[in-house]
C-alpha positions as CSV (number, residue, x, y, z in Angstrom):
1,M,34.8,81.1,100.2
2,F,35.2,84.2,98.8
3,L,35.8,86.2,102.4
4,K,38.3,83.9,102.7
5,K,39.9,84.2,99.6
6,I,39.8,88.5,100.4
7,Y,41.3,87.6,104.2
8,L,44.3,85.6,102.4
9,I,45.2,88.1,99.9
10,I,45.2,91.1,102.8
11,F,46.9,88.6,105.2
12,I,49.8,88.4,102.5
13,F,49.8,92.2,101.5
14,F,50.6,92.7,105.1
15,T,53.1,90.2,105.8
16,V,54.9,91.1,102.7
17,F,54.6,94.9,103.6
18,L,56.0,94.0,107.1
19,T,58.9,91.9,105.8
20,V,59.8,94.9,103.6
21,K,59.3,97.3,105.9
22,C,61.9,95.5,108.6
23,H,64.0,95.2,105.8
24,R,64.0,98.4,105.2
25,E,64.5,99.6,108.4
26,Q,67.6,96.7,109.4
27,P,70.5,99.2,110.0
28,D,73.5,98.6,108.0
29,K,75.5,97.5,110.7
30,V,77.2,94.5,112.1
31,K,78.1,93.9,115.8
32,I,81.9,93.2,116.0
33,R,83.2,92.1,119.6
34,G,86.4,90.5,120.3
35,K,89.7,89.8,122.6
36,I,93.1,91.1,121.4
37,I,96.7,89.9,122.9
38,N,99.6,91.6,122.8
39,P,97.9,95.0,121.2
40,R,100.4,97.6,119.8
41,T,97.6,99.9,120.0
42,G,94.3,100.8,121.6
43,D,92.5,100.9,118.2
44,V,90.9,98.3,116.1
45,V,89.8,99.9,112.6
46,I,87.6,98.3,110.3
47,S,87.0,99.5,106.7
48,R,85.7,99.0,103.3
49,N,88.9,100.8,101.7
50,F,92.3,99.9,101.3
51,L,93.5,103.4,102.3
52,L,91.4,102.8,105.7
53,L,89.7,106.0,104.8
54,Q,86.0,106.1,106.0
55,S,87.0,103.5,108.4
56,D,85.3,102.3,112.1
57,T,87.5,102.2,114.8
58,L,86.8,100.3,118.0
59,K,88.4,100.7,121.1
60,L,90.1,98.2,123.5
61,N,89.3,98.2,127.0
62,A,91.5,97.6,129.9
63,E,91.1,93.8,129.5
64,N,92.1,94.5,125.7
65,E,88.6,93.5,124.3
66,M,86.3,95.6,121.9
67,S,82.9,95.4,121.7
68,G,80.6,97.8,119.1
69,T,78.8,98.4,115.7
70,V,80.4,98.9,112.1
71,N,79.2,100.1,109.1
72,A,78.6,97.5,106.7
73,P,76.4,98.7,103.7
74,E,77.1,95.7,101.7
75,E,78.3,92.4,101.7
76,G,81.3,91.3,101.3
77,L,85.0,91.6,102.7
78,Y,86.5,94.7,104.7
79,Y,89.7,95.6,106.3
80,L,90.6,94.3,109.7
81,F,93.7,96.5,110.9
82,I,95.1,96.0,114.2
83,F,98.3,98.0,114.1
84,P,100.8,97.0,112.5
85,E,99.3,94.2,111.0
86,F,95.9,94.2,108.6
87,Q,93.7,90.8,107.1
88,T,90.2,90.8,105.4
89,I,87.0,89.9,107.1
90,Y,83.7,89.0,105.7
91,L,80.7,90.9,106.8
92,K,77.2,91.1,105.6
93,P,74.6,93.9,107.1
94,G,72.8,92.9,110.1
95,D,74.9,90.1,111.6
96,S,77.4,89.7,114.0
97,L,80.8,88.7,114.6
98,A,83.3,87.6,117.6
99,I,87.3,88.0,117.0
100,H,90.2,86.5,118.7
101,L,93.7,87.0,118.2
102,N,97.2,87.4,119.4
103,V,98.8,90.4,117.3
104,D,102.4,88.6,117.8
105,E,101.0,85.8,115.5
106,F,98.2,87.5,113.6
107,D,97.2,85.6,110.6
108,E,98.0,82.1,112.3
109,S,96.2,82.9,115.5
110,I,92.5,84.8,113.8
111,S,89.8,82.8,115.4
112,F,86.0,83.7,114.6
113,S,82.6,83.1,116.4
114,G,79.6,84.5,115.9
115,S,76.9,84.2,112.8
116,L,79.4,85.0,110.5
117,A,81.7,82.3,112.1
118,F,81.9,80.0,109.0
119,E,82.6,82.2,106.5
120,N,85.6,83.9,108.2
121,N,87.1,80.5,109.4
122,L,87.2,79.4,106.3
123,L,88.4,82.3,104.4
124,M,91.2,82.4,107.0
125,E,92.2,78.9,106.3
126,I,92.2,79.3,102.7
127,F,94.1,82.4,103.2
128,L,96.7,80.6,105.1
129,I,96.9,77.6,102.4
130,N,97.3,80.1,99.8
131,E,100.1,81.8,101.7
132,K,102.1,78.1,101.7
133,E,101.6,77.8,98.5
134,N,103.1,81.2,97.3
135,D,106.0,80.3,99.5
136,F,106.5,76.8,98.4
137,F,107.0,78.3,94.6
138,Y,109.2,81.4,95.5
139,N,111.5,79.7,98.0
140,N,111.8,77.4,94.9
141,K,112.2,79.9,92.6
142,F,109.8,78.3,90.3
143,R,112.3,76.1,89.3
144,F,109.7,73.3,87.8
145,N,109.1,72.1,84.7
146,L,105.7,72.9,83.3
147,K,104.4,69.5,84.2
148,S,105.4,69.4,88.0
149,F,104.4,73.4,88.3
150,N,100.9,71.9,87.6
151,K,101.0,69.2,89.0
152,K,102.0,70.8,92.6
153,I,99.5,73.5,91.9
154,D,96.8,70.5,91.6
155,S,97.8,69.3,95.1
156,F,97.2,72.6,96.4
157,E,93.9,73.0,95.4
158,A,93.4,69.2,96.3
159,I,94.0,70.6,99.8
160,K,91.9,73.8,99.7
161,N,88.4,71.5,98.2
162,H,89.0,69.2,101.2
163,L,89.0,72.4,103.7
164,I,85.9,73.1,102.1
165,E,84.6,69.8,102.1
166,N,84.8,69.7,106.3
167,Y,82.4,72.5,106.1
168,I,80.0,71.3,103.3
169,E,76.7,71.9,105.3
170,D,77.3,75.5,106.2
171,Y,78.7,75.7,102.7
172,R,75.3,74.6,101.3
173,Q,73.5,77.4,102.9
174,T,75.3,80.4,102.8
175,S,75.3,83.2,100.4
176,A,76.3,82.7,96.3
177,H,77.9,86.1,96.8
178,F,80.1,84.7,99.8
179,K,80.5,81.6,97.7
180,R,82.2,83.8,94.5
181,I,84.2,85.5,97.2
182,L,85.7,81.8,98.4
183,S,86.0,80.8,94.6
184,L,88.4,83.8,93.5
185,S,90.3,83.5,96.7
186,K,91.1,80.3,96.2
187,K,92.2,81.1,92.2
188,S,93.6,84.3,92.6
189,V,97.0,82.8,94.6
190,V,97.2,80.5,91.1
191,F,97.0,83.5,89.0
192,N,100.2,85.0,90.5
193,L,101.9,82.0,90.5
194,K,101.2,81.0,86.4
195,E,102.5,85.0,86.0
196,N,105.4,84.7,87.8
197,Y,106.2,81.1,86.6
198,A,106.0,82.8,82.9
199,L,108.5,85.5,83.9
200,K,111.1,83.3,85.4
201,N,111.0,80.7,82.6
202,A,110.9,82.7,79.8
203,K,112.0,79.7,77.4
204,A,109.5,77.8,78.6
205,Q,106.9,76.5,75.8
206,L,103.8,77.1,76.9
207,P,100.4,75.9,76.0
208,D,98.3,79.0,73.9
209,N,95.8,78.9,76.3
210,Y,98.3,79.4,79.2
211,F,97.3,82.9,79.9
212,S,93.4,82.0,79.9
213,Y,93.1,83.0,83.6
214,R,93.6,86.8,82.6
215,S,90.0,86.8,81.5
216,V,89.3,87.5,85.3
217,L,90.5,91.1,84.7
218,H,87.9,91.4,82.0
219,K,84.8,90.8,84.2
220,K,83.1,92.2,87.2
221,L,84.9,90.6,90.5
222,P,82.9,89.4,93.2
223,D,85.1,91.7,95.6
224,P,88.1,94.2,95.1
225,N,89.3,93.4,98.3
226,I,90.6,89.8,97.5
227,I,94.6,90.2,98.8
228,F,96.2,88.0,96.2
229,M,94.1,89.3,93.3
230,N,96.7,92.3,94.3
231,M,99.6,90.0,93.8
232,F,98.5,88.6,90.7
233,V,97.7,92.6,89.2
234,N,101.3,93.5,90.3
235,S,102.9,90.5,88.3
236,F,100.6,91.2,85.5
237,L,101.5,94.5,85.0
238,K,105.2,93.5,85.6
239,S,104.5,91.4,82.6
240,W,103.2,94.1,80.2
241,L,105.8,96.1,81.1
242,N,108.8,94.1,80.1
243,K,106.9,93.5,76.8
244,T,105.6,97.1,76.0
245,C,107.5,100.2,78.0
246,P,110.6,101.6,76.4
247,Q,113.8,101.7,79.1
248,N,113.9,105.1,78.6
249,E,110.2,106.1,79.0
250,N,108.7,106.6,82.6
251,P,106.6,103.4,83.3
252,Y,103.9,105.0,85.0
253,W,102.3,106.6,82.0
254,F,101.9,102.9,80.5
255,L,101.3,101.7,84.0
256,S,97.9,103.9,84.5
257,N,96.9,103.2,80.9
258,I,97.2,99.3,80.9
259,I,95.1,99.3,84.2
260,D,92.5,101.3,82.4
261,N,92.0,99.5,79.4
262,E,92.6,95.6,80.9
263,I,90.7,95.8,84.2
264,V,86.9,95.7,84.1
265,D,86.0,96.1,87.6
266,K,85.7,99.7,88.5
267,K,86.3,99.2,92.4
268,F,89.2,97.0,91.6
269,K,90.7,99.2,88.9
270,D,90.5,102.3,91.4
271,N,92.4,100.2,94.1
272,I,94.9,99.5,91.5
273,L,95.0,102.8,89.8
274,T,95.4,104.6,93.2
275,K,98.2,102.1,94.3
276,Y,100.0,102.9,91.4
277,C,99.5,106.3,91.6
278,I,100.8,106.6,95.4
279,R,103.8,104.4,93.8
280,Y,104.7,107.0,91.2
281,I,104.5,110.3,94.3
282,N,106.4,108.6,96.6
283,Y,109.0,107.3,94.5
284,Y,110.2,110.4,92.1
285,H,109.0,113.0,95.5
286,V,106.3,114.7,93.3
287,Y,105.5,117.9,94.6
288,E,103.5,119.3,91.8
289,K,100.6,117.7,89.9
290,D,102.0,116.8,86.7
291,S,100.7,115.0,83.1
292,I,101.5,111.8,84.7
293,V,99.2,112.1,88.2
294,N,96.2,113.9,86.1
295,N,96.4,111.4,83.7
296,F,95.7,108.7,86.7
297,Y,93.5,111.0,88.3
298,S,91.5,111.2,84.9
299,K,91.3,107.6,85.4
300,I,90.5,107.4,89.3
301,K,86.8,107.7,90.0
302,N,87.2,107.7,93.8
303,K,87.1,111.2,95.3
304,I,88.5,110.6,98.3
305,Y,91.5,108.4,96.5
306,K,92.7,111.3,94.7
307,N,92.7,113.5,97.9
308,F,94.6,110.8,99.6
309,C,97.5,111.7,96.8
310,N,96.8,115.3,96.8
311,D,98.1,115.1,100.9
312,M,101.1,113.2,99.7
313,I,102.0,116.0,97.2
314,A,101.5,118.3,99.5
315,N,103.9,116.8,102.0
316,N,106.4,116.3,99.5
317,K,105.9,120.3,98.5
318,L,106.4,121.0,102.0
319,M,109.4,118.7,102.5
320,Q,111.7,118.9,99.3
321,S,115.0,119.7,99.0
322,G,115.8,123.6,99.8
323,K,112.8,124.2,102.2
324,P,113.5,124.7,105.9
325,F,112.2,122.3,108.4
326,P,108.7,123.3,109.3
327,A,108.7,124.9,112.8
328,G,107.3,122.2,115.7
329,Y,107.7,121.3,119.0
330,F,109.6,117.8,120.6
331,L,110.0,116.4,124.0
332,T,113.4,115.4,125.2
333,S,113.7,112.2,126.9
334,E,113.8,114.7,130.2
335,K,110.4,115.8,129.1
336,H,111.4,119.1,128.2
337,K,109.8,120.7,125.5
338,I,112.2,122.3,122.4
339,L,111.3,123.8,119.2
340,S,113.0,122.4,116.1
341,D,115.0,125.7,115.9
342,S,117.4,124.6,118.7
343,L,117.1,121.1,117.7
344,F,118.8,122.1,113.6
345,K,121.3,124.6,114.7
346,P,123.1,126.7,111.9
347,D,126.3,125.1,110.5
348,T,125.6,121.7,111.6
349,K,124.9,118.6,109.2
350,T,122.1,116.6,110.6
351,L,120.8,113.2,109.7
352,V,117.1,112.8,110.3
353,V,115.6,109.6,110.8
354,F,112.2,108.4,112.2
355,W,111.0,106.1,115.0
356,D,107.8,104.2,115.5
357,F,108.4,102.3,118.4
358,R,105.3,99.6,117.4
359,F,107.8,98.5,114.4
360,K,110.2,97.3,117.0
361,K,111.7,94.7,114.2
362,N,112.0,97.7,111.5
363,F,113.6,100.1,114.1
364,A,116.5,97.2,115.5
365,S,117.8,97.1,112.1
366,N,117.4,100.7,111.3
367,L,119.6,101.3,114.6
368,E,122.2,99.2,113.6
369,K,122.5,101.2,110.5
370,L,122.7,104.3,112.4
371,K,125.4,102.9,114.7
372,E,127.7,102.2,111.3
373,I,126.9,105.7,110.0
374,Q,127.7,107.0,113.4
375,V,131.3,105.5,113.1
376,H,132.0,106.4,109.5
377,Y,130.6,110.1,110.0
378,P,131.7,111.2,113.4
379,E,130.6,115.1,113.0
380,L,127.1,114.2,111.8
381,K,124.2,114.9,114.1
382,I,121.7,111.9,114.1
383,V,118.3,112.8,115.4
384,V,115.5,109.9,115.8
385,I,112.0,111.7,116.0
386,N,109.6,109.3,117.5
387,I,106.5,109.7,115.5
388,N,103.8,107.7,118.0
389,V,102.4,110.9,120.0
390,D,100.2,108.6,121.5
391,Q,102.1,106.4,124.1
392,P,105.1,108.8,125.1
393,H,105.4,107.1,128.3
394,Q,106.2,104.1,126.4
395,W,108.8,105.5,124.1
396,L,110.7,106.9,127.2
397,L,111.1,103.1,128.3
398,Q,112.2,101.8,125.4
399,K,114.3,104.7,123.7
400,P,117.8,103.2,124.0
401,E,120.7,105.0,125.2
402,I,123.6,105.8,122.8
403,N,126.0,108.6,123.0
404,G,125.9,111.2,120.2
405,I,122.4,110.1,118.9
406,Y,119.4,112.5,119.9
407,F,116.1,111.1,120.6
408,V,113.0,113.3,120.3
409,Q,109.3,112.3,120.6
410,A,107.1,114.6,118.2
411,T,104.0,116.2,119.6
412,G,101.0,116.7,117.8
413,R,99.2,114.8,115.1
414,N,99.4,117.6,112.8
415,F,102.6,118.2,112.9
416,V,104.1,114.5,112.3
417,K,101.6,114.4,109.6
418,K,103.4,117.0,107.8
419,I,107.1,115.9,108.9
420,R,107.0,111.9,108.3
421,P,108.2,110.2,105.2
422,Y,105.7,107.2,104.2
423,S,108.7,104.6,105.1
424,L,110.8,104.9,108.4
425,A,113.6,103.7,106.0
426,K,113.5,107.2,104.5
427,I,115.4,109.8,106.0
428,Y,116.1,113.7,105.7
429,L,119.4,115.3,105.6
430,L,119.9,118.9,106.6
431,N,122.3,121.7,106.7
432,G,121.2,124.1,109.7
433,N,117.3,124.1,109.3
434,T,117.4,123.7,105.7
435,I,116.4,120.3,103.9
436,K,119.5,119.4,101.5
437,I,118.1,115.9,100.6
438,S,114.7,114.7,101.1
439,K,113.3,111.3,101.7
440,I,115.8,109.4,100.7
441,N,116.4,106.0,101.8
442,M,119.3,104.8,103.8
443,Y,119.0,101.3,102.3
444,K,119.5,102.4,98.5
445,P,122.5,101.0,97.2
446,D,123.9,104.4,96.3
447,F,123.3,105.8,99.7
448,D,126.3,105.9,101.2
449,N,127.9,107.9,98.0
450,T,125.3,110.2,98.7
451,L,125.8,110.7,102.2
452,K,129.6,110.9,101.7
453,K,129.1,113.7,99.5
454,F,126.7,115.7,101.8
455,Y,129.2,115.3,104.8
456,N,132.0,116.5,102.7
457,E,130.2,119.6,100.8
458,K,131.5,122.7,102.6
């Protein structure tokens, strides 16, 4: 009997040892395969980071299929980026996932199979209901009394709960962590709607506990990448600014402090701080670190995020008004290689706009704007630079033929990184080779006045 107990103890010890050893040796990877319909590029990017830094890239083959492994050091939501769309997917170390989607109908077409199919299909269905709920209230401009508003929210909640009931057996077997992610994914759209209802119905008599949902910001979140949490925080910060920021003060100083004080979850806080730091740098064309940037940096913990912001500042500095347009090579539609100096000639005023044919709708609207500008400012040279350096043959096939508008292809990713603005709606105005106005949005209300002044200056 004694020997049997000894053998049992030894057996249990080795069983536990082998279990732990196997667990430790299990790589922090997830197997991904998929089929993509109507892709714009050959890359599928998967990242834990909303800036798509430190990402894994899977390549599509000739049949637009992909297969490989990606890093997944922890269970949670990762960004799936298939240009120009993105969505979040749920990954768990050691598991597998298969994806099928049509880029032209991105969210509506995504379907999943593999060991993580249940979690991802359910999250996608919840996301689509969240979108319908969000659209319903925005389309109706929040014109409801409080009772009707709450009743409609409850009706959408019932739809989401019914979806979960359809998966009840799988739901019972999934991880507690996923259940927390799902729960917050359901609720976060409501947080955003409640913030907006209060903003748009300022005179409504709200109960004392109306804003109790804001307490979620004072807790650790199950995941920093829940999409509607970002929308909720945007509305929450807008409400705070309306109450606390004087009109003559820069709002970004207040924003960094509000985010730091109100958001507890470290990763989510870093995401929001970085997003608003980027907005500040972009909106004000910041080209030197100032007190507001340093205030953001003192609160952002992720060094990679700070490096991204530093790159934006460096780009603004290089492309600021008064600087020469950087020297580089372009390809013409006749496939001739030309220097930027030959494109931007002395005593010639030029509007420089950017194109990426993967954003077809975006460029279609930009092109109409350019035609309008051409009519009113016939002496202005218009140069359209294609910044998609990977598929020049596609650019040649899709390039429109318009007299008086010059289409060229940028060469080299580093050159494109130097010159491009962070929005295709932003343009440069040059006199000769000198940038006179940098990164101005051509859809701003005062753009026409700015362009007229520039055009008439001697």
